[in-house]
C-alpha positions as CSV (number, residue, x, y, z in Angstrom):
1,X,10.1,-13.1,-11.9
2,X,6.3,-13.1,-11.8
3,X,6.0,-9.3,-12.1
4,X,8.1,-6.5,-13.6
5,X,6.4,-3.5,-11.9
6,X,4.5,-3.7,-8.6
7,X,2.5,-1.3,-6.5
8,X,3.0,-2.1,-2.8
9,X,0.2,-0.9,-0.5
10,X,1.1,-0.6,3.1
11,X,-1.2,0.5,5.9
12,X,-0.1,3.2,8.3
13,X,-0.9,0.9,11.2
14,X,1.7,-1.6,10.0
15,X,4.4,0.9,10.8
16,X,3.4,0.9,14.5
17,X,4.9,-2.5,15.1
18,X,4.1,-3.4,18.7
19,X,3.5,0.2,19.6
20,X,0.1,1.9,20.1
21,X,0.8,4.7,17.7
22,X,3.6,6.3,15.7
23,X,6.4,4.6,13.8
24,X,8.4,1.6,15.0
25,X,12.0,2.0,13.7
26,X,12.6,-1.7,13.8
27,X,9.5,-2.5,11.7
28,X,10.5,0.2,9.2
29,X,14.0,-1.2,8.8
30,X,12.6,-4.7,8.2
31,X,10.3,-3.4,5.4
32,X,13.2,-1.5,3.9
33,X,15.3,-4.6,3.8
34,X,12.6,-6.7,2.1
35,X,11.9,-3.9,-0.4
36,X,15.6,-3.6,-1.2
37,X,15.9,-7.3,-1.9
38,X,13.1,-7.1,-4.5
39,X,14.6,-3.9,-6.1
40,X,18.0,-5.7,-6.4
41,X,16.2,-8.4,-8.5
42,X,15.3,-5.7,-11.0
43,X,11.6,-5.3,-10.0
44,X,10.3,-1.8,-10.3
45,X,8.6,-0.8,-7.0
46,X,6.1,1.9,-6.3
47,X,4.6,2.3,-2.8
48,X,1.4,3.8,-1.3
49,X,1.3,4.1,2.4
50,X,-1.6,5.0,4.7
51,X,-1.6,7.3,7.6
52,X,-3.7,5.5,10.2
53,X,-0.9,5.3,12.7
54,X,-0.9,9.1,13.0
55,X,-4.4,10.3,12.0
56,X,-7.6,9.1,10.3
57,X,-10.0,11.7,8.7
58,X,-12.9,9.4,9.3
59,X,-12.2,8.9,13.0
60,X,-11.7,12.7,13.3
61,X,-15.1,13.3,11.7
62,X,-16.8,10.9,14.1
63,X,-15.5,13.1,16.9
64,X,-17.1,16.2,15.4
65,X,-14.3,17.4,13.2
66,X,-15.1,18.6,9.7
67,X,-14.5,15.6,7.4
68,X,-12.7,17.5,4.7
69,X,-10.3,19.0,7.3
70,X,-9.8,15.6,8.8
71,X,-9.0,14.0,5.5
72,X,-6.5,16.7,4.7
73,X,-4.8,15.9,8.1
74,X,-4.8,12.3,7.1
75,X,-3.1,13.1,3.8
76,X,-0.4,14.9,5.6
77,X,0.0,11.9,7.8
78,X,0.7,9.8,4.7
79,X,3.5,12.2,3.7
80,X,5.1,11.9,7.2
81,X,5.0,8.1,6.8
82,X,6.4,8.4,3.3
83,X,9.3,10.5,4.5
84,X,10.0,7.9,7.2
85,X,10.0,5.0,4.7
86,X,12.1,7.1,2.3
87,X,14.7,7.6,5.0
88,X,14.8,3.9,5.9
89,X,15.2,2.9,2.3
90,X,18.0,5.3,1.6
91,X,19.8,4.2,4.7
92,X,19.8,0.8,3.1
93,X,21.2,2.2,-0.1
94,X,18.0,2.3,-2.1
95,X,17.5,5.3,-4.3
96,X,14.0,6.8,-3.8
97,X,11.6,9.6,-4.8
98,X,8.7,10.8,-2.7
99,X,5.8,12.3,-4.7
100,X,2.9,14.0,-3.1
101,X,-0.6,14.5,-4.5
102,X,-0.7,17.8,-2.5
103,X,2.1,20.3,-3.1
104,X,4.8,20.2,-0.4
105,X,7.7,21.2,-2.6
106,X,10.2,21.5,0.2
107,X,9.9,17.8,1.1
108,X,8.4,16.0,-1.9
109,X,8.0,16.2,-5.7
110,X,4.5,16.9,-7.0
111,X,2.9,13.8,-8.5
112,X,3.6,13.8,-12.2
113,X,2.8,10.5,-13.9
114,X,5.5,10.6,-16.6
115,X,8.2,11.6,-14.1
116,X,7.1,8.7,-11.7
117,X,7.3,6.2,-14.5
118,X,10.8,7.5,-15.5
119,X,12.0,7.1,-11.9
120,X,10.8,3.5,-11.9
121,X,12.5,2.8,-15.2
122,X,15.7,4.1,-13.6
123,X,15.4,1.6,-10.7
124,X,14.2,4.2,-8.1
125,X,11.5,3.3,-5.6
126,X,8.7,5.8,-5.9
127,X,6.6,6.5,-2.8
128,X,3.3,8.2,-3.4
129,X,2.1,10.3,-0.5
130,X,-0.9,12.6,0.0
131,X,-3.5,10.0,-1.1
132,X,-5.4,11.1,-4.2
133,X,-5.2,14.7,-3.1
134,X,-8.9,14.7,-2.5
135,X,-11.0,14.2,0.6
136,X,-13.4,11.3,0.9
137,X,-11.0,8.9,-0.9
138,X,-8.9,6.4,1.0
139,X,-5.3,5.4,0.4
140,X,-6.7,2.1,-1.0
141,X,-8.3,4.2,-3.7
142,X,-5.0,6.1,-4.2
143,X,-3.1,2.8,-4.5
144,X,-5.4,1.5,-7.2
145,X,-5.4,4.8,-9.1
146,X,-1.6,5.1,-9.0
147,X,-1.2,1.5,-10.0
148,X,-3.4,2.0,-13.1
149,X,-1.6,5.3,-14.0
150,X,1.9,3.8,-13.8
151,X,0.8,0.6,-15.5
152,X,1.7,-1.7,-12.6
153,X,1.3,-5.4,-13.1
154,X,-0.3,-6.0,-9.7
155,X,-1.2,-4.4,-6.4
156,X,0.4,-6.1,-3.4
157,X,-1.6,-5.3,-0.3
158,X,0.6,-5.9,2.7
159,X,-1.4,-6.6,5.9
160,X,-0.9,-8.4,9.2
161,X,-3.1,-11.3,7.9
162,X,-1.8,-13.9,5.5
163,X,-4.6,-13.5,3.0
164,X,-8.4,-13.3,2.6
165,X,-10.6,-15.5,4.8
166,X,-14.2,-16.4,5.0
167,X,-14.4,-14.2,8.1
168,X,-12.0,-12.4,10.4
169,X,-9.4,-15.1,11.4
170,X,-8.4,-13.1,14.5
171,X,-12.0,-13.4,15.8
172,X,-13.2,-16.6,14.1
173,X,-10.9,-19.6,14.5
174,X,-13.0,-21.6,12.0
175,X,-12.4,-19.1,9.2
176,X,-10.8,-20.6,6.1
177,X,-8.4,-18.9,3.7
178,X,-8.9,-18.4,0.0
179,X,-5.8,-19.1,-2.2
180,X,-7.5,-17.5,-5.2
181,X,-10.8,-15.7,-5.5
182,X,-12.6,-13.7,-8.2
183,X,-13.7,-10.0,-7.9
184,X,-17.3,-11.1,-8.2
185,X,-17.0,-13.7,-5.4
186,X,-15.4,-11.1,-3.1
187,X,-18.4,-8.9,-3.7
188,X,-21.0,-11.6,-3.4
189,X,-19.5,-13.0,-0.2
190,X,-19.2,-9.5,1.3
191,X,-15.5,-9.9,2.0
192,X,-13.6,-6.7,2.9
193,X,-10.5,-6.5,0.8
194,X,-10.4,-2.8,0.0
195,X,-13.1,-0.1,0.2
196,X,-15.7,-0.3,-2.5
197,X,-14.4,2.5,-4.6
198,X,-10.9,1.1,-4.7
199,X,-12.1,-2.4,-5.3
200,X,-14.5,-1.5,-8.1
201,X,-11.7,0.6,-9.8
202,X,-9.4,-2.4,-9.7
203,X,-12.0,-4.7,-11.1
204,X,-13.0,-2.4,-14.0
205,X,-9.3,-2.2,-15.0
206,X,-8.6,-5.9,-14.5
207,X,-5.8,-5.2,-12.1
208,X,-5.1,-8.2,-9.9
209,X,-4.7,-7.8,-6.1
210,X,-2.6,-10.0,-3.9
211,X,-3.3,-9.8,-0.1
212,X,-0.5,-11.1,2.0
213,X,1.3,-10.9,5.4
214,X,4.0,-8.2,5.0
215,X,5.2,-8.8,8.5
216,X,6.6,-12.2,7.6
217,X,10.1,-11.6,6.3
218,X,10.7,-12.7,2.8
219,X,7.0,-12.9,1.7
220,X,7.4,-10.0,-0.7
221,X,10.3,-11.7,-2.5
222,X,8.4,-15.0,-2.6
223,X,5.4,-13.3,-4.3
224,X,7.5,-11.6,-7.0
225,X,9.2,-14.9,-7.7
226,X,5.8,-16.5,-8.3
227,X,5.3,-18.5,-5.1
228,X,1.7,-19.0,-3.9
229,X,1.7,-16.6,-0.9
230,X,-1.5,-14.9,0.4
231,X,-4.6,-14.6,-1.7
232,X,-4.9,-13.6,-5.3
233,X,-7.9,-11.6,-6.4
234,X,-8.4,-11.7,-10.1
235,X,-11.1,-11.8,-12.9
C-alpha cells in the first residue's frame, strides 16, 4: 500500500449526486462502499466533509447575513453531513467515530487529537465535523489542519474532476491535466487547488495532496495501492 494513514477531503456538494441540494442516498452508499474497501486493506482513514450542499457561510454573507453567524451555520451543516456519512458507513459494517470541533455532545465526540489517533489505530474511520471550530476558515483548512495533527501521510481531495488542469476542463476543452505538480508551480500558475490558507499550511508542512475524481468507483483504492490517479501536488 502506498499510504498507511490518509485524510480524505470530500465536498458537501459531492453528496448531492444529481440533485440540486441535500444528500443523495445512492451517492452516499457508493462512497461508503469505496471507503470500506480501503479500510479492509488496513488503511487508517480520517475524513473531513464540507457543508456546501446545505449551507455556505460565504454565500450567506453575500446576501447580507453576518459572516460569523453564517460560518457557524456552515459548521453545523458539516456535522449533518458527517452524521449521514457515519450512518452510511455503519450500515456497511464499518466502525466509525464522529468528532466535532464545536461541542455537540449528544451526537458527536469533541475533537481530541489523541483520542482520534487511537480510534484510527483501532481501525475505526474518524469523521471530523464542525470545520476548525472557527469562522473565516474553510473545510479545506480544517482538512489540512487535521491531517497534520493526526500525522496523515497524504490528503486525498475527492472532487468531480479527475485532477488539476491548466484551466477549468468543464469550461475549456483545450485544458490539459497535470499528473504531478509542485506547490510552487500551483501558486505561480494561479491554479485553484484549495483556498490559500489551506494550501500554504500544506506546503509549509510538506504534506502532499492528491486531487482525484471520487465519483469514479474504485479510484480511492487505486490511489492507496500506488496507481497514478488524479494529480499529485508535492514539494
